[in-house]
LODRENLUM-441466 format. One record per residue (C-alpha): residue in three letters; residue number from 1; x, y, z. Coordinates in steps of 0.05 Angstrom, whole numbers. Layout:
<atoms>
+------+------+--------+--------+--------+
: fiza : miro :     c1 :     c2 :     c3 :
+------+------+--------+--------+--------+
:  ALA :  NUM :      X :      Y :      Z :
...
+------+------+--------+--------+--------+
</atoms>
This chain:
<atoms>
+------+------+--------+--------+--------+
: fiza : miro :     c1 :     c2 :     c3 :
+------+------+--------+--------+--------+
:  MET :    1 :     91 :    592 :    253 :
:  ASN :    2 :     67 :    543 :    308 :
:  LYS :    3 :    122 :    536 :    365 :
:  ASP :    4 :    130 :    462 :    363 :
:  ILE :    5 :    146 :    454 :    289 :
:  ASN :    6 :    199 :    502 :    255 :
:  SER :    7 :    242 :    446 :    211 :
:  VAL :    8 :    226 :    402 :    172 :
:  ALA :    9 :    265 :    337 :    148 :
:  VAL :   10 :    228 :    305 :     79 :
:  LEU :   11 :    260 :    230 :     61 :
:  GLY :   12 :    239 :    223 :     -3 :
:  SER :   13 :    248 :    288 :    -65 :
:  GLY :   14 :    198 :    252 :   -119 :
:  THR :   15 :    132 :    291 :   -134 :
:  MET :   16 :     97 :    286 :    -69 :
:  GLY :   17 :    172 :    301 :    -30 :
:  ALA :   18 :    186 :    361 :    -68 :
:  GLY :   19 :    122 :    387 :    -55 :
:  ILE :   20 :    122 :    370 :     20 :
:  ALA :   21 :    196 :    403 :     21 :
:  ALA :   22 :    172 :    465 :    -17 :
:  LEU :   23 :    112 :    472 :     26 :
:  ALA :   24 :    147 :    478 :     83 :
:  ALA :   25 :    198 :    520 :     54 :
:  ASP :   26 :    157 :    576 :     27 :
:  ASN :   27 :    127 :    575 :    100 :
:  ASN :   28 :    201 :    598 :    131 :
:  CYS :   29 :    212 :    526 :    157 :
:  LYS :   30 :    287 :    504 :    151 :
:  VAL :   31 :    280 :    440 :    105 :
:  LEU :   32 :    321 :    383 :     95 :
:  LEU :   33 :    320 :    347 :     31 :
:  LEU :   34 :    338 :    270 :     30 :
:  ASP :   35 :    343 :    213 :    -22 :
:  ILE :   36 :    385 :    152 :    -52 :
:  SER :   37 :    431 :    195 :    -92 :
:  GLU :   38 :    458 :    261 :    -99 :
:  ASP :   39 :    422 :    254 :   -181 :
:  ALA :   40 :    364 :    242 :   -144 :
:  VAL :   41 :    360 :    298 :    -97 :
:  LYS :   42 :    382 :    349 :   -143 :
:  LYS :   43 :    323 :    324 :   -187 :
:  GLY :   44 :    282 :    337 :   -132 :
:  LYS :   45 :    308 :    408 :   -121 :
:  GLU :   46 :    296 :    428 :   -186 :
:  ARG :   47 :    223 :    407 :   -197 :
:  ILE :   48 :    219 :    455 :   -128 :
:  ILE :   49 :    249 :    518 :   -165 :
:  ASN :   50 :    222 :    488 :   -244 :
:  GLU :   51 :    226 :    553 :   -295 :
:  LYS :   52 :    160 :    540 :   -322 :
:  LYS :   53 :    125 :    521 :   -259 :
:  PRO :   54 :    158 :    523 :   -198 :
:  LEU :   55 :    134 :    500 :   -129 :
:  LEU :   56 :    147 :    561 :    -90 :
:  SER :   57 :    118 :    628 :    -76 :
:  ASP :   58 :    185 :    668 :    -77 :
:  LEU :   59 :    245 :    627 :   -109 :
:  LYS :   60 :    283 :    658 :    -52 :
:  ASN :   61 :    259 :    600 :     -6 :
:  ILE :   62 :    291 :    561 :    -29 :
:  ASN :   63 :    345 :    566 :     16 :
:  ASN :   64 :    310 :    540 :     67 :
:  VAL :   65 :    327 :    478 :     43 :
:  GLU :   66 :    396 :    441 :     49 :
:  ILE :   67 :    400 :    372 :     -1 :
:  GLY :   68 :    432 :    307 :     22 :
:  THR :   69 :    440 :    235 :     10 :
:  PHE :   70 :    411 :    178 :     57 :
:  GLU :   71 :    486 :    148 :     65 :
:  ASN :   72 :    521 :    221 :     79 :
:  ASP :   73 :    472 :    261 :    110 :
:  PHE :   74 :    419 :    212 :    145 :
:  HIS :   75 :    445 :    230 :    213 :
:  LYS :   76 :    439 :    303 :    203 :
:  ILE :   77 :    354 :    284 :    220 :
:  LYS :   78 :    361 :    292 :    299 :
:  ASN :   79 :    360 :    373 :    292 :
:  TYR :   80 :    287 :    362 :    252 :
:  ASP :   81 :    228 :    379 :    290 :
:  TRP :   82 :    183 :    334 :    239 :
:  ILE :   83 :    213 :    277 :    204 :
:  CYS :   84 :    169 :    261 :    143 :
:  GLU :   85 :    188 :    197 :    103 :
:  VAL :   86 :    161 :    196 :     29 :
:  VAL :   87 :    193 :    140 :     -3 :
:  VAL :   88 :    165 :    106 :    -51 :
:  GLU :   89 :     96 :     49 :    -44 :
:  GLU :   90 :    141 :    -12 :    -21 :
:  ILE :   91 :    120 :    -33 :     60 :
:  ASN :   92 :    198 :    -65 :     62 :
:  ILE :   93 :    239 :      1 :     35 :
:  LYS :   94 :    193 :     40 :     88 :
:  ARG :   95 :    209 :     -3 :    142 :
:  ASP :   96 :    288 :      1 :    136 :
:  ILE :   97 :    277 :     79 :    125 :
:  PHE :   98 :    239 :     73 :    190 :
:  LYS :   99 :    301 :     37 :    227 :
:  LYS :  100 :    347 :     90 :    211 :
:  ILE :  101 :    299 :    146 :    232 :
:  GLU :  102 :    296 :    114 :    302 :
:  GLU :  103 :    374 :    113 :    302 :
:  HIS :  104 :    379 :    171 :    286 :
:  ARG :  105 :    326 :    218 :    306 :
:  ASN :  106 :    321 :    259 :    374 :
:  ALA :  107 :    269 :    231 :    419 :
:  ASN :  108 :    215 :    291 :    415 :
:  ALA :  109 :    210 :    290 :    334 :
:  ILE :  110 :    151 :    276 :    305 :
:  VAL :  111 :    150 :    226 :    250 :
:  SER :  112 :    108 :    211 :    197 :
:  SER :  113 :     95 :    174 :    138 :
:  ASN :  114 :     75 :    198 :     66 :
:  THR :  115 :     38 :    126 :     42 :
:  SER :  116 :    -32 :    126 :     17 :
:  GLY :  117 :    -57 :     62 :     29 :
:  ILE :  118 :      7 :     20 :     77 :
:  PRO :  119 :    -36 :     14 :    137 :
:  LEU :  120 :     26 :     46 :    190 :
:  LYS :  121 :     19 :    -18 :    240 :
:  ASP :  122 :     53 :    -41 :    188 :
:  ILE :  123 :    100 :      5 :    177 :
:  THR :  124 :    123 :      7 :    245 :
:  LYS :  125 :    125 :    -66 :    273 :
:  ASP :  126 :    164 :    -87 :    322 :
:  MET :  127 :    195 :    -26 :    327 :
:  THR :  128 :    208 :     19 :    403 :
:  GLU :  129 :    150 :     40 :    444 :
:  GLU :  130 :    188 :    108 :    439 :
:  LEU :  131 :    184 :    108 :    367 :
:  LEU :  132 :    110 :     92 :    365 :
:  LYS :  133 :     88 :    143 :    412 :
:  ASN :  134 :    115 :    192 :    362 :
:  VAL :  135 :     92 :    164 :    307 :
:  CYS :  136 :     32 :    165 :    249 :
:  ILE :  137 :      2 :    173 :    180 :
:  THR :  138 :      7 :    240 :    138 :
:  HIS :  139 :    -13 :    227 :     75 :
:  PHE :  140 :    -18 :    285 :     26 :
:  PHE :  141 :    -57 :    299 :    -42 :
:  ASN :  142 :    -29 :    302 :    -96 :
:  PRO :  143 :     -5 :    353 :   -120 :
:  VAL :  144 :     15 :    386 :    -47 :
:  GLU :  145 :     19 :    456 :    -75 :
:  VAL :  146 :    -60 :    449 :   -102 :
:  MET :  147 :    -96 :    401 :    -57 :
:  LYS :  148 :   -121 :    416 :      5 :
:  LEU :  149 :   -131 :    345 :     39 :
:  CYS :  150 :    -86 :    319 :     90 :
:  GLU :  151 :   -106 :    253 :    118 :
:  LEU :  152 :    -81 :    245 :    198 :
:  ILE :  153 :    -70 :    175 :    218 :
:  PRO :  154 :    -58 :    163 :    290 :
:  GLY :  155 :    -23 :     85 :    313 :
:  GLU :  156 :    -50 :     57 :    363 :
:  LYS :  157 :      1 :     75 :    413 :
:  THR :  158 :     10 :    149 :    381 :
:  ASN :  159 :     13 :    208 :    435 :
:  LYS :  160 :    -55 :    237 :    424 :
:  GLU :  161 :     -4 :    318 :    438 :
:  ILE :  162 :     31 :    291 :    379 :
:  ILE :  163 :    -23 :    280 :    321 :
:  ASN :  164 :    -56 :    355 :    364 :
:  LYS :  165 :     16 :    390 :    353 :
:  LEU :  166 :     25 :    369 :    267 :
:  SER :  167 :    -63 :    383 :    265 :
:  ILE :  168 :    -47 :    459 :    279 :
:  PHE :  169 :     22 :    461 :    231 :
:  LEU :  170 :    -18 :    424 :    178 :
:  SER :  171 :    -71 :    470 :    184 :
:  LYS :  172 :    -49 :    541 :    218 :
:  VAL :  173 :      7 :    540 :    177 :
:  PHE :  174 :      8 :    497 :    102 :
:  ASN :  175 :    -58 :    522 :    102 :
:  LYS :  176 :    -88 :    446 :     94 :
:  GLY :  177 :   -159 :    414 :    118 :
:  VAL :  178 :   -130 :    366 :    158 :
:  VAL :  179 :   -183 :    300 :    166 :
:  TYR :  180 :   -176 :    241 :    225 :
:  GLY :  181 :   -179 :    169 :    202 :
:  LYS :  182 :   -151 :    105 :    234 :
:  ASP :  183 :    -99 :     57 :    209 :
:  THR :  184 :   -139 :     17 :    166 :
:  VAL :  185 :   -125 :     -2 :     98 :
:  ASN :  186 :   -119 :     63 :     48 :
:  PHE :  187 :   -151 :    100 :     84 :
:  ILE :  188 :   -214 :    155 :     83 :
:  GLY :  189 :   -217 :    187 :     18 :
:  ASN :  190 :   -176 :    125 :    -12 :
:  ARG :  191 :   -219 :     74 :     14 :
:  ILE :  192 :   -283 :    104 :    -18 :
:  GLY :  193 :   -256 :    139 :    -87 :
:  CYS :  194 :   -217 :     66 :   -108 :
:  PHE :  195 :   -277 :     31 :    -90 :
:  PHE :  196 :   -322 :     85 :   -139 :
:  MET :  197 :   -278 :     70 :   -189 :
:  LEU :  198 :   -260 :     -9 :   -183 :
:  LYS :  199 :   -330 :    -24 :   -181 :
:  GLY :  200 :   -348 :     26 :   -246 :
:  LEU :  201 :   -304 :    -11 :   -278 :
:  HIS :  202 :   -344 :    -70 :   -268 :
:  GLU :  203 :   -410 :    -40 :   -273 :
:  GLY :  204 :   -384 :    -11 :   -330 :
:  LYS :  205 :   -372 :    -69 :   -369 :
:  ILE :  206 :   -443 :    -91 :   -350 :
:  ALA :  207 :   -463 :    -26 :   -379 :
:  ARG :  208 :   -430 :    -34 :   -439 :
:  SER :  209 :   -463 :    -95 :   -455 :
:  LYS :  210 :   -524 :    -48 :   -460 :
:  GLY :  211 :   -503 :     -2 :   -512 :
:  ILE :  212 :   -477 :     53 :   -458 :
:  SER :  213 :   -419 :     80 :   -482 :
:  LEU :  214 :   -343 :     96 :   -447 :
:  GLU :  215 :   -377 :    172 :   -460 :
:  GLU :  216 :   -435 :    167 :   -441 :
:  ILE :  217 :   -412 :    133 :   -376 :
:  ASP :  218 :   -364 :    187 :   -363 :
:  SER :  219 :   -424 :    242 :   -375 :
:  LEU :  220 :   -463 :    211 :   -323 :
:  LEU :  221 :   -411 :    205 :   -269 :
:  SER :  222 :   -389 :    266 :   -264 :
:  LYS :  223 :   -427 :    342 :   -273 :
:  PRO :  224 :   -493 :    307 :   -264 :
:  ILE :  225 :   -479 :    279 :   -205 :
:  GLY :  226 :   -430 :    325 :   -172 :
:  LEU :  227 :   -359 :    297 :   -193 :
:  PRO :  228 :   -309 :    325 :   -234 :
:  PRO :  229 :   -315 :    328 :   -299 :
:  THR :  230 :   -270 :    271 :   -314 :
:  GLY :  231 :   -320 :    222 :   -283 :
:  LEU :  232 :   -290 :    151 :   -279 :
:  TYR :  233 :   -255 :    129 :   -337 :
:  GLY :  234 :   -221 :    200 :   -349 :
:  LEU :  235 :   -199 :    197 :   -283 :
:  ILE :  236 :   -166 :    121 :   -282 :
:  ASP :  237 :   -130 :    154 :   -343 :
:  LEU :  238 :   -100 :    208 :   -305 :
:  ILE :  239 :    -84 :    164 :   -239 :
:  GLY :  240 :    -59 :    108 :   -278 :
:  LEU :  241 :    -79 :     31 :   -287 :
:  ASP :  242 :    -23 :      8 :   -251 :
:  VAL :  243 :    -38 :     48 :   -202 :
:  MET :  244 :   -108 :     16 :   -197 :
:  HIS :  245 :    -79 :    -52 :   -210 :
:  SER :  246 :    -22 :    -43 :   -149 :
:  VAL :  247 :    -83 :    -14 :   -109 :
:  GLY :  248 :   -130 :    -72 :   -123 :
:  LYS :  249 :    -74 :   -122 :   -100 :
:  ASN :  250 :    -65 :    -84 :    -31 :
:  LEU :  251 :   -137 :    -90 :    -14 :
:  ALA :  252 :   -148 :   -154 :    -36 :
:  THR :  253 :   -101 :   -171 :     13 :
:  ASN :  254 :   -117 :   -119 :     66 :
:  LEU :  255 :   -184 :   -112 :     66 :
:  PRO :  256 :   -228 :   -145 :    117 :
:  ASP :  257 :   -265 :   -216 :     99 :
:  ASN :  258 :   -328 :   -189 :     78 :
:  ASP :  259 :   -313 :   -120 :     59 :
:  ALA :  260 :   -368 :   -104 :     -5 :
:  GLY :  261 :   -303 :    -79 :    -39 :
:  LEU :  262 :   -268 :   -150 :    -53 :
:  PRO :  263 :   -305 :   -177 :   -111 :
:  PHE :  264 :   -282 :   -113 :   -153 :
:  THR :  265 :   -200 :   -119 :   -127 :
:  LYS :  266 :   -179 :   -153 :   -189 :
:  LEU :  267 :   -189 :   -119 :   -262 :
:  PRO :  268 :   -244 :   -134 :   -312 :
:  SER :  269 :   -212 :   -183 :   -366 :
:  GLU :  270 :   -210 :   -122 :   -412 :
:  GLU :  271 :   -186 :    -66 :   -362 :
:  GLN :  272 :   -130 :   -126 :   -358 :
:  ASN :  273 :   -107 :   -141 :   -433 :
:  LEU :  274 :   -102 :    -58 :   -422 :
:  PHE :  275 :    -54 :    -67 :   -366 :
:  ASN :  276 :     -6 :   -125 :   -389 :
:  ASN :  277 :    -12 :    -78 :   -455 :
:  LYS :  278 :     22 :    -20 :   -430 :
:  GLN :  279 :    -36 :     20 :   -451 :
:  LEU :  280 :    -44 :     48 :   -379 :
:  GLY :  281 :    -67 :    114 :   -379 :
:  ARG :  282 :    -39 :    186 :   -401 :
:  LYS :  283 :     29 :    171 :   -374 :
:  THR :  284 :     39 :    128 :   -440 :
:  GLY :  285 :      4 :    170 :   -488 :
:  GLY :  286 :    -59 :    144 :   -475 :
:  GLY :  287 :   -105 :     83 :   -438 :
:  PHE :  288 :   -187 :     89 :   -453 :
:  TYR :  289 :   -170 :    165 :   -488 :
:  ARG :  290 :   -117 :    186 :   -518 :
:  ILE :  291 :   -105 :    252 :   -567 :
:  LYS :  292 :    -81 :    234 :   -635 :
:  LYS :  293 :    -39 :    280 :   -683 :
:  LEU :  294 :    -53 :    291 :   -751 :
:  ASP :  295 :     -4 :    293 :   -803 :
:  ASN :  296 :    -37 :    371 :   -816 :
:  GLY :  297 :    -10 :    386 :   -744 :
:  LYS :  298 :    -90 :    376 :   -718 :
:  LYS :  299 :   -102 :    343 :   -655 :
:  VAL :  300 :   -168 :    300 :   -645 :
:  LYS :  301 :   -182 :    257 :   -580 :
:  GLU :  302 :   -205 :    185 :   -592 :
:  THR :  303 :   -235 :    131 :   -546 :
:  PHE :  304 :   -219 :     59 :   -543 :
:  ASP :  305 :   -262 :      5 :   -557 :
:  LEU :  306 :   -247 :    -41 :   -500 :
:  ASP :  307 :   -293 :    -95 :   -532 :
:  ASN :  308 :   -253 :    -98 :   -603 :
:  GLY :  309 :   -189 :    -68 :   -588 :
:  GLU :  310 :   -202 :      0 :   -645 :
:  TRP :  311 :   -196 :     67 :   -629 :
:  ASN :  312 :   -251 :    112 :   -651 :
:  THR :  313 :   -270 :    191 :   -664 :
:  PHE :  314 :   -286 :    217 :   -586 :
:  LYS :  315 :   -359 :    225 :   -583 :
:  LYS :  316 :   -377 :    290 :   -534 :
:  ILE :  317 :   -440 :    274 :   -492 :
:  GLN :  318 :   -466 :    317 :   -449 :
:  ILE :  319 :   -529 :    273 :   -408 :
:  GLU :  320 :   -580 :    335 :   -380 :
:  LYS :  321 :   -595 :    295 :   -314 :
:  ASP :  322 :   -585 :    317 :   -236 :
:  LEU :  323 :   -567 :    285 :   -179 :
:  ASN :  324 :   -634 :    253 :   -169 :
:  ILE :  325 :   -607 :    210 :   -230 :
:  ILE :  326 :   -586 :    153 :   -173 :
:  LEU :  327 :   -660 :    146 :   -161 :
:  GLU :  328 :   -677 :    135 :   -234 :
:  ASP :  329 :   -708 :     68 :   -251 :
:  SER :  330 :   -675 :     56 :   -328 :
:  ASP :  331 :   -609 :     34 :   -365 :
:  LEU :  332 :   -586 :     94 :   -341 :
:  GLY :  333 :   -600 :    107 :   -271 :
:  ASN :  334 :   -584 :     35 :   -256 :
:  LEU :  335 :   -518 :     44 :   -272 :
:  VAL :  336 :   -504 :    115 :   -232 :
:  TRP :  337 :   -540 :     65 :   -179 :
:  ASN :  338 :   -489 :      8 :   -180 :
:  VAL :  339 :   -430 :     53 :   -184 :
:  MET :  340 :   -444 :    115 :   -133 :
:  GLY :  341 :   -502 :     95 :   -103 :
:  SER :  342 :   -461 :     39 :    -73 :
:  THR :  343 :   -404 :     82 :    -59 :
:  LEU :  344 :   -445 :    123 :    -13 :
:  LEU :  345 :   -480 :     53 :     21 :
:  TYR :  346 :   -410 :     30 :     40 :
:  ALA :  347 :   -379 :    101 :     66 :
:  ALA :  348 :   -441 :     90 :    102 :
:  ASP :  349 :   -429 :     29 :    128 :
:  LEU :  350 :   -344 :     37 :    149 :
:  ILE :  351 :   -356 :     86 :    211 :
:  PRO :  352 :   -328 :     70 :    262 :
:  GLU :  353 :   -282 :     29 :    215 :
:  ILE :  354 :   -242 :     83 :    181 :
:  ALA :  355 :   -261 :    149 :    211 :
:  ASP :  356 :   -313 :    166 :    277 :
:  ASP :  357 :   -349 :    207 :    244 :
:  ILE :  358 :   -388 :    229 :    169 :
:  LEU :  359 :   -353 :    305 :    180 :
:  ASN :  360 :   -296 :    272 :    164 :
:  ILE :  361 :   -308 :    223 :    113 :
:  ASP :  362 :   -349 :    281 :     76 :
:  ARG :  363 :   -285 :    331 :     79 :
:  ALA :  364 :   -244 :    275 :     53 :
:  MET :  365 :   -277 :    266 :     -8 :
:  ARG :  366 :   -287 :    341 :    -18 :
:  TRP :  367 :   -216 :    355 :     -5 :
:  GLY :  368 :   -175 :    297 :    -37 :
:  PHE :  369 :   -226 :    281 :   -101 :
:  ALA :  370 :   -259 :    342 :   -109 :
:  TRP :  371 :   -334 :    314 :   -106 :
:  GLN :  372 :   -372 :    383 :    -87 :
:  MET :  373 :   -414 :    343 :    -39 :
:  GLY :  374 :   -390 :    279 :     14 :
:  PRO :  375 :   -421 :    220 :      5 :
:  PHE :  376 :   -472 :    245 :     67 :
:  GLU :  377 :   -487 :    306 :     49 :
:  ILE :  378 :   -512 :    272 :    -24 :
:  ILE :  379 :   -557 :    226 :     14 :
:  ASP :  380 :   -578 :    290 :     48 :
:  LYS :  381 :   -588 :    325 :    -14 :
:  LEU :  382 :   -637 :    250 :    -48 :
:  GLY :  383 :   -666 :    250 :     23 :
:  PRO :  384 :   -645 :    194 :     65 :
:  LYS :  385 :   -717 :    165 :     59 :
:  ASN :  386 :   -711 :    158 :     -9 :
:  VAL :  387 :   -646 :    117 :     -8 :
:  ILE :  388 :   -664 :     83 :     42 :
:  LYS :  389 :   -733 :     62 :      7 :
:  LYS :  390 :   -694 :     43 :    -57 :
:  CYS :  391 :   -648 :      2 :     -8 :
:  LEU :  392 :   -713 :    -37 :     -1 :
:  ASP :  393 :   -737 :    -39 :    -59 :
:  LYS :  394 :   -669 :    -78 :    -87 :
:  ASN :  395 :   -660 :   -124 :    -16 :
:  GLN :  396 :   -604 :    -88 :     -6 :
:  GLU :  397 :   -581 :    -82 :     65 :
:  LEU :  398 :   -588 :    -16 :    105 :
:  PRO :  399 :   -508 :     14 :    117 :
:  LYS :  400 :   -501 :     26 :    189 :
:  MET :  401 :   -494 :    105 :    184 :
:  LEU :  402 :   -576 :     94 :    158 :
:  GLN :  403 :   -593 :     47 :    206 :
:  ALA :  404 :   -574 :    101 :    256 :
:  LEU :  405 :   -612 :    160 :    225 :
:  GLU :  406 :   -664 :    109 :    207 :
:  LYS :  407 :   -671 :     93 :    293 :
:  SER :  408 :   -661 :    165 :    328 :
:  GLY :  409 :   -721 :    194 :    286 :
:  ASN :  410 :   -693 :    245 :    257 :
:  GLU :  411 :   -687 :    262 :    174 :
:  PHE :  412 :   -620 :    292 :    159 :
:  PHE :  413 :   -542 :    278 :    168 :
:  TYR :  414 :   -540 :    353 :    178 :
:  ASN :  415 :   -576 :    405 :    216 :
:  GLU :  416 :   -557 :    468 :    210 :
:  ASN :  417 :   -488 :    462 :    252 :
:  MET :  418 :   -491 :    395 :    273 :
:  TYR :  419 :   -473 :    333 :    248 :
:  LEU :  420 :   -506 :    260 :    265 :
:  ASP :  421 :   -468 :    210 :    301 :
:  LEU :  422 :   -456 :    137 :    307 :
:  ASP :  423 :   -510 :    139 :    367 :
:  GLY :  424 :   -557 :    182 :    333 :
:  ILE :  425 :   -553 :    248 :    373 :
:  TYR :  426 :   -526 :    308 :    337 :
:  LYS :  427 :   -454 :    341 :    342 :
:  GLU :  428 :   -432 :    414 :    333 :
:  ILE :  429 :   -389 :    415 :    272 :
:  SER :  430 :   -318 :    439 :    293 :
:  ASN :  431 :   -273 :    473 :    241 :
+------+------+--------+--------+--------+
</atoms>
């Protein structure tokens, strides 16, 4: 056990909060789990010890968890080494919780917010210098017990020792893959992953006008290029169109001027109609796809035709292509280049804005989005010279990291156990 962190106060007992509390309890930490009401926190505890799918490896470890409410038990956080806020993604609610944390925490406690995209500077605006030294973002990915990634984001004034302590704890005790990001909107994984999804929806509309079906698009944007089998539309069905709508609004407000993602923050009109009609994905029984139960008890998968508003029988399509489809000059190749190729170029232009190096970006996409390779590993596989030629052929500006690679005279971003930095110098890969 990391001697610096032996106890964790988790503020918020929803899916994510329960997952973090369970992980801590499973690793013999003393845990305080709080929520807005007794009913809410009891539901959180039930999630942890659920008979069908408990979050604990040993149900006896629930004895490590004390539950309570914000109103009656908030003062108890003073006895905990790490205070992890996991309330809803509403900045004013998070700020209110942080003001209470300021009031009750002990001076040595590490404080973190689990948020998928709200900058720390906005959550902690006007708070005390003492708190700012001890605060950071710990962005776990859901489900906590399964996903390897945890993004660790310091603020401008965060003490480096705090980040070091928490990083050791997260990697050694929680067994997480820690990546280090910057305090920018959506951090690393969601900044790149949401660009892929939102740009994908807009490019999908163009592809459909050329007769390429949803099933074909998802078949292309999955196994052939090393992405999960959900593809694009299947992934958004899993996440929820309501979440993507919120993400888009957040990005529209917080992305830097001239960011390549700004034109795609609004849903295309067809997807906006789905959102308006509350056809959000799996959580509402269907989005782009649904499972329909027939009168005879059989289940069939159906695809929603975005252009005529009708459900059709799902057509299973397997496209026998590999990663090089990104470079292929064809309707299908152009679709993959415009979605995945653009995402690779976007990632290659975000250093040092969202992370200091390619390693943190590649790890974030592999560990958080289940990509087989990270963006820079994909570019290496394609051959950076081939990607540069494709950019030049399409009159696209080379992103910063491709410029750095070209200027350095090196052929690849990775060379055995080394990676290229923005200065064009290879650095050793550390665990």
